[in-house]
C-alpha positions in Angstrom: 72.8 133.4 151.5 74.3 129.9 151.6 76.8 129.2 154.4 80.1 127.4 153.5 80.9 127.1 157.2 78.5 126.3 160.1 76.2 129.3 160.4 75.9 131.4 163.5 72.2 132.2 163.5 70.3 134.7 165.6 69.4 132.0 168.1 73.0 131.1 168.8 73.7 134.4 170.6 73.6 132.6 174.0 76.5 130.2 174.6 75.7 126.7 175.6 76.4 126.2 179.3 78.7 123.4 180.5 76.6 120.3 180.7 77.3 117.2 182.7 76.1 113.7 182.6 76.1 111.0 180.0 72.8 111.9 178.5 73.7 115.5 178.1 77.0 114.6 176.6 75.3 112.5 174.0 72.9 115.3 173.3 75.8 117.7 172.8 77.5 115.2 170.5 74.3 115.0 168.4 74.0 118.8 168.3 77.5 119.2 167.0 77.2 116.4 164.4 73.9 117.9 163.2 75.5 121.4 163.0 78.5 120.1 161.0 76.4 117.8 158.7 78.1 114.6 159.8 75.3 112.2 159.1 77.2 109.1 160.2 77.9 110.7 163.6 74.3 111.7 163.9 73.2 108.1 163.3 75.7 106.9 165.9 74.5 109.4 168.5 70.9 108.5 167.9 71.7 104.8 168.1 73.3 105.4 171.5 70.3 107.2 172.8 70.8 110.9 172.1 67.7 113.0 172.3 66.9 115.0 169.2 64.6 117.5 170.9 66.3 118.4 174.3 64.9 121.7 175.3 66.1 122.0 178.9 69.5 123.6 179.0 70.0 123.8 175.2 69.6 126.9 173.1 69.1 124.9 170.0 67.7 121.5 169.0 69.6 119.1 166.7 66.9 119.7 164.0 67.4 123.4 164.2 71.2 123.1 163.9 70.9 120.9 160.8 68.2 123.1 159.2 70.0 126.4 159.7 73.2 125.0 158.2 71.4 123.5 155.2 72.1 119.8 155.9 69.0 118.3 154.2 70.0 114.7 154.7 70.5 115.2 158.4 67.2 117.0 158.7 65.5 114.1 157.0 67.2 111.6 159.2 66.2 113.4 162.4 62.6 113.8 161.2 62.4 110.1 160.2 63.8 109.3 163.7 61.0 111.1 165.4 62.2 114.7 165.8 59.3 117.2 166.2 59.2 119.3 163.1 57.6 122.3 164.9 59.8 122.1 168.0 60.9 125.6 169.2 64.1 126.7 170.8 64.1 129.0 173.8 63.5 132.0 171.5 60.6 130.4 169.6 62.5 129.7 166.4 61.5 126.5 164.6 63.6 124.7 162.0 61.5 126.3 159.3 62.3 129.8 160.7 66.0 129.0 160.5 66.0 127.4 157.1 64.1 130.5 155.8 66.5 132.9 157.5 69.6 131.2 155.9 68.0 130.7 152.5 68.0 126.9 152.4 65.1 126.3 150.0 65.6 122.5 149.7 65.4 122.2 153.5 62.3 124.5 153.6 60.6 122.2 151.0 61.5 119.1 153.1 60.1 120.7 156.3 56.9 121.7 154.6 56.4 118.2 153.4 56.8 116.9 156.9 54.1 119.2 158.3 56.0 122.4 159.3 53.7 125.1 160.6 53.7 128.3 158.7 51.8 130.3 161.3 54.3 129.9 164.2 55.9 133.1 165.3 59.2 133.7 167.2 59.2 135.2 170.7 60.7 138.5 169.5 63.8 137.9 171.6 67.0 139.9 171.1 65.2 142.5 169.0 64.4 140.3 166.1 60.6 140.8 166.5 57.9 138.2 166.5 57.8 136.8 163.0 56.6 133.9 160.9 58.9 132.0 158.5 57.4 133.9 155.6 58.0 137.3 157.2 61.6 136.2 157.9 62.2 135.1 154.3 60.8 138.4 153.0 63.0 140.4 155.3 66.1 138.4 154.3 65.3 138.8 150.6 65.0 135.1 149.8 62.5 135.5 147.0 62.3 131.8 145.9 61.5 130.8 149.5 59.0 133.6 149.8 57.2 132.2 146.7 57.1 128.7 148.1 55.7 129.8 151.5 53.2 132.1 149.8 52.0 129.2 147.6 51.6 126.8 150.5 49.9 129.5 152.6 47.4 130.2 149.8 46.8 126.5 149.4 46.1 125.9 153.1 43.6 128.8 153.0 42.0 127.5 149.9 41.8 124.0 151.4 40.1 125.4 154.5 37.5 127.2 152.3 36.8 124.0 150.4 36.4 122.1 153.6 33.9 124.7 154.9 32.0 124.8 151.7 31.8 121.0 151.4 30.6 120.7 155.0 27.8 123.2 154.3 26.9 121.3 151.2 26.8 118.0 153.0 24.5 119.5 155.6 22.2 120.7 152.8 22.3 117.2 151.3 21.3 115.6 154.6 18.5 118.1 155.0 17.3 117.4 151.5 17.3 113.7 152.1 15.4 114.1 155.4 12.8 116.3 153.6 12.5 113.7 150.8 11.9 110.9 153.2 9.1 112.9 154.8 7.2 113.2 151.5 4.6 110.4 151.1 4.4 110.5 147.3 8.2 109.9 146.9 8.2 107.2 149.5 5.6 105.4 147.3 8.0 105.4 144.4 11.2 104.5 146.3 11.3 102.7 149.6 12.8 104.4 152.6 15.7 101.9 152.7 16.5 102.7 149.1 16.6 106.4 149.8 18.8 105.9 152.8 21.3 103.8 150.7 21.2 106.5 148.1 22.0 109.2 150.6 24.9 107.2 152.0 26.3 106.6 148.5 26.1 110.4 147.8 27.9 111.1 151.1 30.7 108.7 150.1 31.0 110.3 146.7 31.2 113.8 148.2 33.9 112.7 150.7 35.9 111.0 148.0 35.6 114.1 145.8 36.8 116.3 148.6 40.0 114.2 149.1 40.7 114.0 145.4 40.2 117.8 145.0 42.6 118.5 147.9 45.3 116.2 146.3 44.8 117.9 143.0 45.2 121.3 144.5 48.4 120.4 146.3 49.8 118.9 143.0 49.1 121.9 140.8 50.2 124.4 143.5 53.5 122.7 144.3 56.7 124.5 143.4 57.9 123.7 139.8 54.4 123.1 138.4 
């Protein structure tokens, strides 16, 4: 469900207390500008020293406010300015949780590209339960976001398996080279230095192949392909 007005999400149930001091006033200004999608005001607040991740007396972060209201440009500006993509509010909600809750697919894609963590769970506060962004998207019925998160989750699992397999293969390769070097008849054909150079070249090829394979898997598994 897209929000035409600033959304009141599950983590906004607690009212912001009255905050004093210049820094806190700046932070409030940033929060409001991020919530309303006023990118110029966000830039001005950041330039004046507003903190994008104040977690002391605030229920929300500026990134969460922008993400839950679908302001992609503001989200990108905050992330480029150093906002922590996996920062949690007091209830354990990250910007990815909130974007998934409100159905903002473009924001979800942006956050994933910036390293948002799929495995983070909320605190289960106010009866919402402890859930991942994928579980929240499924509960809310945002099927397109569910598909994206499932693809990324499967890709991360596959990449982990590839890394483990290649690590095992490299160990086998190193063991094979060590055994080869210990065989006198092969050492008579190839010098030890030649065999060592060959093993190093093979290692580089394996490492390069791993990185290329990962990039290819990310390309073919990305939404729209």
